[in-house]
N, C-alpha and C positions, 0 to 999 in steps of 0.2 A: 447540559444533559443530566439527568438525575439518575440515581442508581437503579431506579425502577424502569428506566426506558427500555422497552423490549428490544431496540436496536442493539444494545450492549451485548444481547445474546445471540445474535446472529451467527457469529462465526462458529459457535459450537452447536447451536441448536438446528440450523438449517441444512447443513452439509457435513460430510466427514472429510472434506478436502480442505483441511485447516492450512492456511498460507502461513509461511514463515514471516511473522510481522516484523521481525527486526530487518530481514533482507529487503522486504517490501518498503520499508521506510528509507532505505539507503539510496540517495543519490537522484531520485526522480521527483519531478513536478507532480502534485496531484490536483484533482479537481473537487471542490467542494464550495458551494455557495456560502458567501459571508452574508452576516446580517440576513367533421363527420366522414368517417372512414368508409371507402367503398367495402362492401361485404366481400369475403373471399369466395371465389368461385369454387365449385366442386371440381372433381377430376373429370375431364371431358372424355367422351367416348370416341368411337370412330366417326368421321365425317358422314352425314346422312346422304350426301350427294355422291352417287357412284363415281363420277368423274373426278371430284375432289378426292375422294377415298383412294382412287387408282393412283392420281398424282402423288398423294402423300406417301403411298407405298413405294413408289419409284424413288422418291427422296430418301426414304428409310432404307431402302435396297442399296442405294447409292452410298450413303453413310456407313453401311454395314461392311463395305469393302474396305474400310479404313481400320487401323489400329483401334481395338476396343479399349475401354476405360481402364483395364487391368494391365495393359502393355504400354510401357511408358519409357521414354528417353528423356532424362530430366534436364529440360532446357526450356527457356521461352523464346528461342531464336526463331522458331517457325511461326508462332502466334504473333511475335513482334513484327516479322516480315509481312504478315498478313495485314496487320494493323496499319502499317506503314503505306501499303499499296491502296488501302481503303481510306487513307486520310486521317487516321488516328481518330476514329469516332469516339472511342472510349474516353477522350479528353474533352469532350463537348458538354460534359455534365459531371457535377460532383457525384461521389459515391461513397457508400458504406461497405466495407469488405469484411467477411465473416469467415473465420477458421475455427478449429477445434476438432473434438472427436465426436461428441454427440450433441444434439440439440440444435445444430446449425440451421435446418430447414424451418423447424418451429420458430426459432429467433428471428429468422429472415421474414417470416409471414408476419410477425408481430411487428416488426419495424416498419415493414410495408403497410400494414393497417394504420399505424400511428402516423406515418408520413401523409398517407391519404387523408386521414381525418383532418390533418392541418392543410388541405387543399393543395397538395403538391402531387404532381403526376409523377407516378413511380414506374420504374422498370425492375423486375426482379428476375434473377438468374440463379436457379437451384438445380441440384441433382441428387440422386437419380430421380427419374420419374416413377410414379406409382403405376400408371396405366397408359398414358399417351406422352409421347416425345414432346408434344407441344406445351405440357405442363411446365417445362423447363424454363420457358422464357414468358414472363407475364408483364402486362401493361395495366396500370390501375387496378391491380388486385386480381386480374383474370387472365388465365393462359391465352396467349394470342391464338387466333382462329387458324384452323389448317390452311386456309387460303393464304393468310398473311405469312404463315411459317414456310409454305411453298415458295411464295414470291420472294421472301428474304433470302432463301437458298438460292434461287435462280438468279437473284441480283448480284450476289457475291461469287457465284460459281466460277466465272471467268478469272477472278482474282485468285480464287483457291487454286485453280489450276496452274497459274502463273507461279505462284509460290512453290507449289508441288515441284515444278520443273526446276527450280533453283536450289531445292534443299535436298540434303542426303536422304532424309526420309519425308514422306508425304506427310501432311498435316493429319492428325488423329481425329477420330470421332469426336472426342471432347473439345479439341482445338477449333474444329469447324463450327460446333455448336456455339462455342464461346465467341467467336467472330460474329456469327449470326445475331447472337444476343446484343453484343455492342453496336453492331449495325442498326439493329431494330430499334434499340433505345435511342440512338442519335436521329434516326428517321422520325420517330414519334412526334416531337422530341420529348424526352423526360425531363423533369426537373432534377431527379436524383435517381441513381442505380442503387439496388441492394444485391450485392453479389456474394454468392456463396462459393468457397474454394471447392474443387473437386477432390484433391488429395494433397495433404501438406500445405504448402504456402509459397516458399521461394521460387520454385520451378513450376508451379501450378499454372496452367495456361491463362487463369484469370488475372495472374499477378502482373499484368501490363497496365493496370490502372495505379494511379496514385491516390489512394482514398484518403480523405480528410478524417475519417473515423474507421479504426480498425477493431474489430470485436473478436475476442478469443473466448469460445465457449469451453466447458471443461475439457481437459485433455486427459486421455486414458491411452491404454494399449490397443492399438489397431493398425493393420498395414504395417506391421513391425518389420517385415522383410524389406520395406522401402524407406520407411521413416525412422527406424531405430528401434532398439530393445527396451529402452527406458523412456518414462514421459519426458524426462530431460532432453533426451536426444530428439524425441518427437517435437517438443517445443522449439528446438533450434530451428528445424524446418519450417514450422508454422509461424514463427517470429518474422519470417521473411515479409509478410504483409504489412509489417509496421514501417511507415515511410517517415521521412524527415518532417518534423514539426506536426505530425498527426496527433490525434487524441486516440488513446487505447482504452478500450472497455474490457476489463478482465473479469470473467467469472471466476470463482474460487477454484484454485488449482493446486496439484500436488507441489510440494515444496520445490523439488528440482525444476519443475516446469515454470514455477513463479520466478525463480532465480534467473532462469534464461531470458524469460519475456521482459523482466525489468531491467536486465542488463542491456537488452536490445533497445528498450525505450530510452535508456540514458544516453546510448550511443547516438541516436538520431534526435535527440532533444524532444522526444514525444512526451506529451501530457498523459498521466496515467489516472484511471479511475477504477477502484477495485471493489469488487463485491465484498460485503462484510465491513467495509470502511467507509468509502465514499457513498455507497449506494447498497441496497439489499432488500430482502424480504423481512418486513417487520413482524407481520402475523399472517396466518392463512388458516381458513376453515373449509370444510368440505361443504358444497352447496349442491343442489340439484342440477345435474348436467355439468358440473365442473367445481369451481371453488371461488370463494370470496378472499381476496387478498389486500393488505395494506402494504405498499411499498415506500421505501425512502429513496428518492432519487437524488440527483445532483442539486436540485432546486428546492428540496423539501419533501414533505409528506404527500402521499397520494393515497387516500383512504377509500374503502368500500369500492373496489374494482372487482367487477364480476368477470372471471376468466372461464369460458366454457371449454376447458381442457382439464385433464385430470392429472393429479400426482405433484409431489413437491417439486419435481425437476422442471415442470412447466411453470411453476411460480417464479423459480430461479431464472429460467429463460425470459420470463416477462420482466423481471427486474433489469436484466442485461439489456433487453430491447429498448426499455424505457430509457436507461441512462445513455444508450447509443443515440436515440432520437434527441434526447436533451442536449448531448454534446454536439450534434449536428446544428442545432439551433443556437448553440453558444450558452446554453444555461450552464451556469457554474463558472463561466469565464468572462464573457462579455455582457451577460445580463443575469440579475439576481433572481428574478421572478420565475416560479415553476411554470410548467405548461398547464394551460386551461384544464382543470381537472374534468369537466363535463366531456371535453373532447376526447381526453385520455380514456375515460370510462366507456364512451361509445366505441372507441377503436377497439379496445381489448374485448368488449363484448361481441364484436363481429368476427374475431378470428376463428378459423378452423385450421385443422392440420391433418388432412386425409392420411389415414394409414398410421396414425399415431394414437393409441387407444381409442379406435374409432368403432363405435357400435354399429353393426350393419344388420342385425337381426335380433328379434326378442322371441322367447318361448321356444328353445332356450336362447339365452343372450350369447350372440357371437360378437367376439371383440377382435379387430385386427390391430397388430402393432408391429412396426418394421424394425424392432430391435434385432441387431446382428452382431453384436458383439457382448462380452461379459458385463461391462459397465452398463450397456443400454438395456440388457436384460435384468440387471439388479434394479435399475430405476423403474422399469416396467412392473416388475413383481412387486415392488413397494406401492406403486400407484395403483395396481389392481386390487391389493389387499385393502388399500384405503377406500377406494371409490365404489367397490363392487362387494356385495355380501353373497359370495358364491359359497354354497356348502359343498359343492363338488365341481372342480375346474379340469377340463380336459383341454391338453395342449395339442395342437397341430403344428409341427415343426418341419420346415424345409428350408435348409441352409446352403450357403455357398462353400465350395470346397476349400477357399482361401481364409477362412475364418477359424477363430478359435471356438470350434463348436462344443468341445467338452466343457468349456468355461460357460458358454452360453446354457448348456443343458444343466449344468450344476446350479446355476442361479435360479432356474425355474424347478428344480427338483422338489424343494419343500412345498410347493404350491400345487403342483400338477398331480391329480390322483392318478391320471394315465396319460400317456403322451403317443400320439399317433404321428409316426415319422413318415415323411414324404419326399417328393422331389418336384421342383418347379421345372420350367421348360427351358431355362437358361443353360447355356453350354458350362457355365460356371457352377452350376448345382452340384452339390455333394451327392455322389451315388447313394441311393437309398439304402442299400445293404451296409455300406460304410457307415452311414448315419446310424442305422439300427444297432450296429455293434457297439457304438459309443453309447447310444442311448441305453442299451441293456446294462452296460457297466455302471452307468450312473443310476438308473432307475430300478434295474432288476428285470428280469425277463417277463414277470407276470404283469408290469405295468406298461409294457410297450407293445404297440400294434404296428405292423408295417403295411402301408398302402401306397405303392408306387406312384398312382395317379392322384393328383390333387383333388379332383371331384370325389373320388372314393374316400379319400382321407377326411374331407369335410363331412361327408354323409356319415362315416364312421363315428367321428368325434361327436357329432349331433346326437346320434343314436346313443352313445355312451353317456351323454349328459342327460339325456331323458330317461334313463334307466329307472331312476327314482321317482319318476312322475313329474307331471307338468308344473307342479307348484314346489318342487323340493329345492329349487335355487342352483340348479346345474348350470354350467357355462362352458363356453368354448373360446380359447385364446389361440388365434392364428398367428404366427410369429416366425422369426429366423432370417428373414430376408425381405428387402423391399418389393423383389420380384413375386415371391410367394404371396406376400400380402396383395399386390396389384391383381394377380391372377385370381385370387380368392375373391377379391372385391368384385370383379366381373362375374364370377361364377355365382355369387350370392346376389346379383342383380343390381349393384351399384356401378354408375357410370355405363 
């Protein structure tokens, strides 16, 4: 490697999450080579058949009687019991398990696209959903149909009730969906499952799999009441997905998080590949509708890859996804050759990530992004500044009450000319007056408009963006919550 090799600059140039290289080098084995994907489906809407729609609503209503995703009893005992009575379907296929704070869903979709491009049948389990609950369980790159979702639920419902009767607490909403996903993947059957944790790692319901490849996207502060007050404490929980003899793909991390993750890898004799060392983003440039990236993977260079997603963080997600798939195929360990570049290019070109810097309208441009914590908001702000030439950007923010809303608003303050605060329909939504009070402290009274109803907030923001005329370059960014983005998506005619 020469001094001019751009890969030497990855650690400083592409991220501010600089790992402690001395710690990373200590004690763990590392991966480094010596010497047609199915297009992603869009977000589904309600079933057109009234009978199917009614049946799906019955399932949704039944699931809603269970603990929601924010009420947790940290244990895998219930989901393990369900898997046992179902015959352990999660052990009938290999899996790639993904944890981290931000970027999990986009990374999962990229991994899925790559695996599909190499003619493997995939199952993907992600959360939360943007519009339809069926989005959470995908086969071959597309959400399962409402009919299949209903059928899967009815098939395992007697076993769910059996476990409910034996446990201190009933299975939660997320645990039931996890059981459905694992059963659906076994029934398909899939060649590989791509599984995103719901929260944390060790006691997350998904963690009844023994994944050959564990992926950790960047860790930051979120769910601190449940996972810990520092990134190191949060990493301790997320490290629980790293299993004996697995391969661990690490995005660049805060130093304390890297220490925890690498210690766990040493304990279970896992092989580690680290962004900035074994793989990474060599270069990237803005392109129409996305970016052109050059990646260094475990098997060598992958050049001129078009990624139809915006922002530096998506390029990093792509590097992580590529390394994960290389590791799954044994590149860098059992085989020295890189993956076929044309197949890799085709896969990445097919990737979509609904609700992640998604343009849903022009004149003025309306962009949806599901950033819901300060780290996600900072990444979104950077990506918007790079990808869009807005002369005046109006924010529409509807957030959940359990998030660091002040930190999120502060990340967007430099770029929003004005912000319209609102409230989505979730019971978790922050009261609009409470949100407005924080927004006024961050933006000042003159830059804050309050519209309790999301349709009114969208209309107000579009009007503000149009104030300087059709060709003035005004835009709207809707953000703060996946739920807010999903509801805006429906209101703006998507899905």
